[in-house]
N, C-alpha and C positions, 0 to 999 in steps of 0.2 A: 725614820724607820730603818731597821737593819737591812743590809744589802749583801748579796753575793756578787762580787766584782772579779772579773777575770782580766788580768793584765797580760797581754800576749805580745810576743815578738820573736825574732830569730835569736840565735845565740849571738853573743857579743854586743847586745843592745842594752845591757844594764839591768836585766830583770832582778837579779839577786841584790844588786845595789839598791834598787827601788824598794824591794821587800824589806831590807834592813832599814832604809830611811823611813818607810811607813811605820815599822815597829817603833822606831825611835820617836817619831812625831807623836804617835798615840800614847806611848808610855810616858813621855815627858809632860803630857797634859793630864797625867793621873789615871789614864785608862789602863785596865789590866788585860793582858793578852797571853796567848800561847803561840809558839812558833813551831811549825812543822816543816819538814823537808824530806827528800829522799835522794840518796846517792849524790850528796854534795861533793864538790871537788876537794874539800878539805877532810873528808872522811865521814864517819857515821855520827849522827846526833849533833850536827853543827850546820848552821847556815852561814855561808861566807861569800865574799865577793873578791874579785881580783885586785880590788883597791886595798885589801888587807883588813877589811872590817869583818867581824864574825860575832855570832851569838850562839849560845846553846839552843838546841832544837830537839824536838821529838822526831825520831826516825819513823817514817811511814812505811811499814811493811804491808804487803798485800792483805794480810789477815787482820790488820789493825782496824777497829771500829772507831771512827773519829767521833761519832755521836756519843759512844760510850765513854770515851776519854773526857768529853765535855760534861756528861752527866756525873761521872765520878768526881770530877773537879768541883762541880757545883755542890754535890752532895756532901763533900768533905768540908764545906764552908768557904770554899774559894770563890773569888769574884772573877767574872770573865766578861769583857766587853767586846773583844775582837780576836780573830784568828789570822795568823799569817801562814800561808800555805805555799811554799816555794817548790819548784820542780813538779808542779801539779799535773803535768802531762803524764807522769808516771803513775798517778793514782788510778785506782780501778774506777769504773763507772759507778759501782755501788758506793765507793767512798765519796764520790762527788754528790751522790744522792744524800749521803749522810751530812755533808756540808750544807746542802740546801735545807735539810731538816733543822740543823743548828740555827740557821737564820730564821726560819719560819716559826719554830717552836719556842726558841729561847730569846729571840731578838738580839742575837750576837752577830756583829759584822764579820764577814769572811772575805779576806783579800787573797786571791789565788794568783800565782805568777807561773807562767810556763810557755813553752814552745807549742805551736799548734800542730805542725806537721813533722814527720820523720824524714829520713834520708831518701825515701821513695816518693816524697810529697804526699803521703797519706796521713790523714788525721790520726793523732794518738787517741786512743779510746777515752782517756781522761779529759783531754782537751775538747773532744767532740761533745762529751756530756756537759762540760762547762759552757760551751757555746749554746747548747740547747737550754740550759737551766739558769744561766747567770742573769741577774738584773741588768748588768752592764758588762760589755766587753770593751776594754780600752786597749788600743794598739799603741805600743810604746813609740814615741816619736824620735828617739835616738836611733839613727839609721846605721846598721852595720853595713859595711861596703864590700862588694865583690872586688877581686883583684883588679878588675878593669875600671873601678871607680864608680860604677853604678850601684844603686841601692841593692844590698843583698836581701834576697827574699826566700831563699831555699838553703837547707842544710844538706851538704854533700858528705857522704862517707867515702873515704879513700883508703887504699892500701898501696903503699909505696908511691903515692902521688897520683894513682889512677883511680877514677871514680868507680864505685861498685853500686849495683842497684838491687842486689839480692842478699838475703840473710835475715837474721832475727831483727825485730824492730829495735830492741835495746841491746846494744853492745858497748862495753866500756871502751872509751877512746879519749883522745885529747885533740887540741887544735894548735899544737906547737910545730906543725910541719909534718911531713910524711916521710919517716925513715923507712928503710927496707923492711917490708913485712909488717909495718906498724899500722894499726887501725887509727885513723885520724879523721877529723871533721873540719869542714871549711864552709863558710858562707859564700854562696854564689848568687848572681842574678839569675833570673829564670832562663835566659838564653844560654848562658854558659853551663847551667845545671843540665839543661836538656841536651846540649851538645857534648857534655862530659869534658869540658875544658877547665881544668883546675889551674891554680897558680903555678904548680910545678910544670904542667904541660905548656903553660904560656911563658915559662922562664921568669916568672915573677916570684918574689919572696912573700910568703904569707906571714904577715907581721904579728898576728895575734899570738899571745902566749897564755891564754886562759884555758886550763884543762876542763873538760866537760865529762859528765858521767855517762852520757849515752853514746856518747859523743855527740848540757842543757843544755 
């Protein structure tokens, strides 16, 4: 039976790499799929990982009807066995409903990948609806680490190395360190996120060089 599966984790835990691997595994066994993403680090209409892998993808705008994309594909004679949906935290709740429709109405597997919470530790609306509707929620086992060496569990937004807790939920940034006035993102353990102690404040170098769109 087809499933809606949500693979969740913090940034730096390999979500996009797993999405690419999942697409490869299925396509190499003769299954036909479509790949969706939003605000990928490599630009529009592409799914990429920091390992250098990338595939063409359909860019998910808020107005895009995912069910309609599937219907149009099938109506034109195309075959479809699965969908890969990266950066799913950015999808609207209605789009998550559309993915559930794709599974239930057409028997097509949907594999969604994304972060659950934002820099304020609040659920993204897309992730919240996925948790509510998914047949399975899989937490990725590759642990991103806080600067202190403990498991990273929260995404922090920083400006010039100082944690910020207010602002729009989605703001473009990266995780290559915090320059002056630069919006950046960093994985922290719960303790250091709550206390606002970033790598810069601790005098530690943040080693990650993976740019993220919201800062995935």
